[in-house]
Backbone as JSON Lines, residues from 0, in Angstrom:
{"i":0,"aa":"M","n":[198.78,-45.08,248.26],"ca":[199.43,-44.33,249.32],"c":[199.96,-45.3,250.38]}
{"i":1,"aa":"K","n":[201.1,-44.97,250.95],"ca":[201.71,-45.84,251.94],"c":[201.02,-45.7,253.29]}
{"i":2,"aa":"S","n":[201.1,-46.75,254.06],"ca":[200.56,-46.69,255.42],"c":[201.49,-45.83,256.28]}
{"i":3,"aa":"R","n":[200.99,-45.45,257.43],"ca":[201.79,-44.63,258.34],"c":[203.1,-45.33,258.7]}
{"i":4,"aa":"D","n":[203.07,-46.63,258.98],"ca":[204.28,-47.36,259.35],"c":[205.3,-47.37,258.22]}
{"i":5,"aa":"E","n":[204.83,-47.55,256.98],"ca":[205.74,-47.55,255.84],"c":[206.34,-46.16,255.64]}
{"i":6,"aa":"S","n":[205.55,-45.1,255.84],"ca":[206.05,-43.74,255.66],"c":[207.16,-43.43,256.65]}
{"i":7,"aa":"L","n":[207.07,-43.96,257.87],"ca":[208.08,-43.68,258.88],"c":[209.42,-44.3,258.54]}
{"i":8,"aa":"E","n":[209.43,-45.26,257.63],"ca":[210.67,-45.91,257.23],"c":[211.39,-45.16,256.11]}
{"i":9,"aa":"R","n":[210.79,-44.12,255.6],"ca":[211.4,-43.35,254.52],"c":[212.67,-42.67,254.99]}
{"i":10,"aa":"G","n":[213.58,-42.5,254.06],"ca":[214.81,-41.8,254.39],"c":[214.61,-40.29,254.36]}
{"i":11,"aa":"V","n":[215.45,-39.6,255.06],"ca":[215.45,-38.14,255.06],"c":[216.86,-37.68,254.76]}
{"i":12,"aa":"V","n":[216.98,-36.8,253.77],"ca":[218.27,-36.26,253.37],"c":[218.15,-34.74,253.42]}
{"i":13,"aa":"A","n":[219.15,-34.09,253.97],"ca":[219.15,-32.63,254.03],"c":[220.28,-32.09,253.16]}
{"i":14,"aa":"T","n":[220.01,-31.0,252.47],"ca":[221.06,-30.35,251.69],"c":[222.06,-29.7,252.65]}
{"i":15,"aa":"G","n":[223.23,-29.41,252.16],"ca":[224.22,-28.71,252.96],"c":[223.71,-27.37,253.42]}
{"i":16,"aa":"H","n":[222.97,-26.69,252.56],"ca":[222.39,-25.39,252.89],"c":[221.45,-25.52,254.09]}
{"i":17,"aa":"F","n":[220.59,-26.51,254.06],"ca":[219.65,-26.76,255.16],"c":[220.42,-27.04,256.45]}
{"i":18,"aa":"N","n":[221.41,-27.9,256.39],"ca":[222.2,-28.26,257.57],"c":[222.93,-27.06,258.17]}
{"i":19,"aa":"R","n":[223.47,-26.19,257.33],"ca":[224.17,-25.01,257.84],"c":[223.23,-24.08,258.6]}
{"i":20,"aa":"I","n":[222.0,-23.95,258.12],"ca":[221.02,-23.11,258.81],"c":[220.63,-23.74,260.14]}
{"i":21,"aa":"V","n":[220.37,-25.04,260.14],"ca":[219.91,-25.74,261.34],"c":[220.96,-25.71,262.45]}
{"i":22,"aa":"E","n":[222.24,-25.75,262.09],"ca":[223.32,-25.71,263.09],"c":[223.24,-24.47,263.97]}
{"i":23,"aa":"K","n":[222.69,-23.38,263.46],"ca":[222.66,-22.11,264.17],"c":[221.39,-21.89,264.98]}
{"i":24,"aa":"L","n":[220.46,-22.83,264.96],"ca":[219.16,-22.64,265.61],"c":[219.25,-22.78,267.13]}
{"i":25,"aa":"S","n":[218.35,-22.09,267.81],"ca":[218.22,-22.25,269.26],"c":[217.63,-23.63,269.53]}
{"i":26,"aa":"P","n":[217.84,-24.17,270.72],"ca":[217.27,-25.48,271.05],"c":[215.75,-25.53,270.91]}
{"i":27,"aa":"R","n":[215.07,-24.46,271.25],"ca":[213.61,-24.43,271.14],"c":[213.15,-24.54,269.69]}
{"i":28,"aa":"V","n":[213.77,-23.77,268.82],"ca":[213.4,-23.8,267.4],"c":[213.8,-25.14,266.79]}
{"i":29,"aa":"K","n":[214.97,-25.66,267.16],"ca":[215.42,-26.96,266.65],"c":[214.45,-28.07,267.04]}
{"i":30,"aa":"A","n":[213.96,-28.05,268.28],"ca":[212.99,-29.07,268.72],"c":[211.69,-28.96,267.93]}
{"i":31,"aa":"A","n":[211.24,-27.74,267.68],"ca":[210.01,-27.55,266.9],"c":[210.21,-28.01,265.46]}
{"i":32,"aa":"L","n":[211.39,-27.73,264.89],"ca":[211.7,-28.18,263.54],"c":[211.73,-29.7,263.48]}
{"i":33,"aa":"D","n":[212.34,-30.34,264.46],"ca":[212.38,-31.81,264.49],"c":[210.97,-32.39,264.49]}
{"i":34,"aa":"E","n":[210.08,-31.81,265.28],"ca":[208.69,-32.28,265.32],"c":[208.01,-32.06,263.96]}
{"i":35,"aa":"A","n":[208.25,-30.91,263.34],"ca":[207.66,-30.63,262.02],"c":[208.16,-31.63,260.98]}
{"i":36,"aa":"I","n":[209.43,-31.97,261.04],"ca":[209.98,-32.96,260.11],"c":[209.33,-34.32,260.32]}
{"i":37,"aa":"R","n":[209.11,-34.69,261.58],"ca":[208.42,-35.96,261.86],"c":[207.02,-35.97,261.25]}
{"i":38,"aa":"I","n":[206.34,-34.84,261.31],"ca":[205.0,-34.74,260.72],"c":[205.08,-34.96,259.21]}
{"i":39,"aa":"V","n":[206.05,-34.34,258.57],"ca":[206.2,-34.47,257.12],"c":[206.6,-35.89,256.73]}
{"i":40,"aa":"I","n":[207.43,-36.54,257.54],"ca":[207.8,-37.92,257.24],"c":[206.57,-38.81,257.29]}
{"i":41,"aa":"S","n":[205.71,-38.6,258.29],"ca":[204.52,-39.44,258.41],"c":[203.45,-39.08,257.38]}
{"i":42,"aa":"D","n":[203.47,-37.84,256.88],"ca":[202.51,-37.41,255.86],"c":[203.21,-36.46,254.89]}
{"i":43,"aa":"P","n":[203.88,-36.98,253.87],"ca":[204.64,-36.14,252.94],"c":[203.81,-35.06,252.24]}
{"i":44,"aa":"E","n":[202.51,-35.2,252.24],"ca":[201.66,-34.19,251.61],"c":[201.23,-33.11,252.61]}
{"i":45,"aa":"A","n":[201.81,-33.1,253.8],"ca":[201.46,-32.11,254.82],"c":[201.82,-30.7,254.39]}
{"i":46,"aa":"G","n":[202.9,-30.56,253.65],"ca":[203.3,-29.24,253.17],"c":[202.53,-28.85,251.93]}
{"i":47,"aa":"R","n":[202.43,-27.56,251.72],"ca":[201.7,-27.04,250.55],"c":[202.6,-27.07,249.32]}
{"i":48,"aa":"M","n":[202.07,-27.63,248.23],"ca":[202.81,-27.69,246.97],"c":[202.9,-26.29,246.37]}
{"i":49,"aa":"K","n":[204.08,-25.91,245.94],"ca":[204.3,-24.59,245.37],"c":[204.22,-24.64,243.84]}
{"i":50,"aa":"V","n":[204.06,-23.47,243.25],"ca":[203.97,-23.33,241.8],"c":[205.0,-22.29,241.35]}
{"i":51,"aa":"G","n":[205.09,-22.07,240.07],"ca":[206.01,-21.06,239.55],"c":[207.45,-21.5,239.71]}
{"i":52,"aa":"D","n":[208.3,-20.57,240.21],"ca":[209.73,-20.87,240.39],"c":[209.97,-22.03,241.35]}
{"i":53,"aa":"L","n":[209.03,-22.26,242.26],"ca":[209.19,-23.32,243.26],"c":[208.35,-24.55,242.94]}
{"i":54,"aa":"A","n":[207.93,-24.7,241.71],"ca":[207.11,-25.85,241.31],"c":[207.82,-27.16,241.67]}
{"i":55,"aa":"G","n":[207.06,-28.08,242.24],"ca":[207.6,-29.38,242.64],"c":[208.13,-29.41,244.06]}
{"i":56,"aa":"I","n":[208.16,-28.26,244.71],"ca":[208.65,-28.17,246.08],"c":[207.47,-27.95,247.01]}
{"i":57,"aa":"R","n":[207.51,-28.6,248.16],"ca":[206.49,-28.41,249.18],"c":[207.07,-27.55,250.3]}
{"i":58,"aa":"V","n":[206.19,-26.77,250.94],"ca":[206.6,-25.92,252.06],"c":[205.69,-26.22,253.24]}
{"i":59,"aa":"Y","n":[206.3,-26.5,254.38],"ca":[205.57,-26.77,255.62],"c":[205.8,-25.6,256.57]}
{"i":60,"aa":"K","n":[204.71,-25.1,257.15],"ca":[204.77,-23.95,258.06],"c":[204.47,-24.38,259.48]}
{"i":61,"aa":"F","n":[205.16,-23.76,260.44],"ca":[204.87,-23.99,261.85],"c":[205.33,-22.78,262.66]}
{"i":62,"aa":"K","n":[204.77,-22.64,263.85],"ca":[205.1,-21.5,264.71],"c":[205.87,-21.95,265.94]}
{"i":63,"aa":"V","n":[206.75,-21.08,266.38],"ca":[207.4,-21.19,267.68],"c":[207.1,-19.86,268.36]}
{"i":64,"aa":"K","n":[206.3,-19.95,269.42],"ca":[205.72,-18.77,270.06],"c":[204.95,-18.0,268.99]}
{"i":65,"aa":"T","n":[205.37,-16.78,268.66],"ca":[204.63,-16.0,267.66],"c":[205.34,-15.95,266.31]}
{"i":66,"aa":"Q","n":[206.52,-16.54,266.21],"ca":[207.3,-16.5,264.97],"c":[206.91,-17.65,264.04]}
{"i":67,"aa":"L","n":[206.58,-17.31,262.8],"ca":[206.24,-18.31,261.79],"c":[207.5,-18.73,261.04]}
{"i":68,"aa":"Y","n":[207.72,-20.04,260.99],"ca":[208.85,-20.63,260.27],"c":[208.34,-21.5,259.14]}
{"i":69,"aa":"L","n":[209.18,-21.67,258.12],"ca":[208.85,-22.53,256.99],"c":[210.08,-23.38,256.65]}
{"i":70,"aa":"F","n":[209.82,-24.57,256.18],"ca":[210.91,-25.32,255.56],"c":[210.39,-25.95,254.28]}
{"i":71,"aa":"S","n":[211.29,-26.03,253.32],"ca":[210.91,-26.59,252.02],"c":[211.53,-27.97,251.88]}
{"i":72,"aa":"Y","n":[210.83,-28.79,251.11],"ca":[211.29,-30.16,250.9],"c":[210.72,-30.7,249.6]}
{"i":73,"aa":"I","n":[211.33,-31.76,249.14],"ca":[210.85,-32.5,247.97],"c":[210.5,-33.9,248.44]}
{"i":74,"aa":"D","n":[209.35,-34.37,248.05],"ca":[208.95,-35.75,248.32],"c":[209.48,-36.58,247.15]}
{"i":75,"aa":"D","n":[210.65,-37.14,247.32],"ca":[211.33,-37.91,246.28],"c":[210.83,-39.36,246.33]}
{"i":76,"aa":"V","n":[209.68,-39.59,245.73],"ca":[209.02,-40.9,245.77],"c":[209.88,-41.97,245.1]}
{"i":77,"aa":"D","n":[210.53,-41.62,244.01],"ca":[211.35,-42.6,243.28],"c":[212.45,-43.2,244.14]}
{"i":78,"aa":"N","n":[213.02,-42.41,245.02],"ca":[214.1,-42.88,245.89],"c":[213.63,-43.09,247.33]}
{"i":79,"aa":"D","n":[212.33,-43.02,247.55],"ca":[211.71,-43.27,248.86],"c":[212.36,-42.44,249.96]}
{"i":80,"aa":"R","n":[212.45,-41.13,249.69],"ca":[213.05,-40.24,250.68],"c":[212.44,-38.85,250.6]}
{"i":81,"aa":"I","n":[212.67,-38.1,251.65],"ca":[212.28,-36.69,251.71],"c":[213.59,-35.9,251.7]}
{"i":82,"aa":"V","n":[213.68,-34.91,250.82],"ca":[214.88,-34.09,250.73],"c":[214.56,-32.72,251.32]}
{"i":83,"aa":"L","n":[215.23,-32.37,252.41],"ca":[215.03,-31.09,253.08],"c":[215.91,-30.05,252.4]}
{"i":84,"aa":"L","n":[215.29,-28.95,251.96],"ca":[216.0,-27.98,251.14],"c":[216.41,-26.71,251.87]}
{"i":85,"aa":"Y","n":[215.44,-26.05,252.52],"ca":[215.71,-24.74,253.11],"c":[214.81,-24.52,254.31]}
{"i":86,"aa":"F","n":[215.29,-23.74,255.27],"ca":[214.54,-23.4,256.46],"c":[214.72,-21.92,256.74]}
{"i":87,"aa":"G","n":[213.65,-21.25,257.16],"ca":[213.78,-19.85,257.52],"c":[212.48,-19.28,258.05]}
{"i":88,"aa":"T","n":[212.54,-18.01,258.45],"ca":[211.34,-17.33,258.9],"c":[210.5,-16.96,257.69]}
{"i":89,"aa":"H","n":[209.23,-16.76,257.93],"ca":[208.33,-16.4,256.83],"c":[208.77,-15.11,256.16]}
{"i":90,"aa":"E","n":[209.23,-14.15,256.95],"ca":[209.62,-12.84,256.4],"c":[210.73,-12.95,255.37]}
{"i":91,"aa":"N","n":[211.65,-13.87,255.56],"ca":[212.81,-13.97,254.68],"c":[212.74,-15.12,253.68]}
{"i":92,"aa":"F","n":[211.86,-16.05,253.9],"ca":[211.85,-17.29,253.12],"c":[211.76,-17.05,251.62]}
{"i":93,"aa":"Y","n":[210.72,-16.38,251.17],"ca":[210.51,-16.21,249.74],"c":[211.42,-15.13,249.16]}
{"i":94,"aa":"R","n":[211.76,-14.13,249.95],"ca":[212.65,-13.08,249.46],"c":[214.04,-13.65,249.18]}
{"i":95,"aa":"D","n":[214.55,-14.4,250.13],"ca":[215.92,-14.9,250.0],"c":[216.04,-16.13,249.12]}
{"i":96,"aa":"H","n":[214.95,-16.88,248.98],"ca":[215.06,-18.17,248.31],"c":[213.91,-18.42,247.37]}
{"i":97,"aa":"G","n":[213.68,-17.48,246.5],"ca":[212.59,-17.59,245.55],"c":[212.92,-18.46,244.35]}
{"i":98,"aa":"G","n":[214.16,-18.87,244.2],"ca":[214.54,-19.7,243.07],"c":[215.11,-21.03,243.53]}
{"i":99,"aa":"K","n":[215.52,-21.83,242.58],"ca":[216.03,-23.17,242.91],"c":[217.56,-23.21,242.95]}
{"i":100,"aa":"D","n":[218.22,-22.05,242.97],"ca":[219.67,-22.04,242.97],"c":[220.26,-22.51,244.29]}
{"i":101,"aa":"W","n":[219.46,-22.69,245.32],"ca":[219.92,-23.1,246.64],"c":[219.64,-24.58,246.91]}
{"i":102,"aa":"L","n":[219.31,-25.34,245.89],"ca":[218.97,-26.75,246.09],"c":[220.15,-27.58,246.55]}
{"i":103,"aa":"G","n":[221.34,-27.19,246.26],"ca":[222.49,-28.02,246.61],"c":[223.17,-27.48,247.76]}
């Protein structure tokens, strides 16, 4: 396992889908998402590994006030990067994005 300093040097890549969602966020939610991404960069195993249709994808959960948000990512160890896939509220996350058709 990499040290904390080495993990911080990892690259982060976001899909177009992820970027389009983030563009519409309020400053408060965007700041919370930025902090959550920093946590995942420093500890790529912070998110829960999914199974089934989402096998190989990790999901990290965090709250802003009382609203629960999730974002999905892949820890791409071979390319030393984290790939951000999707972001949304808990209520819509699995309903809208239960498959891998939104990876690009």
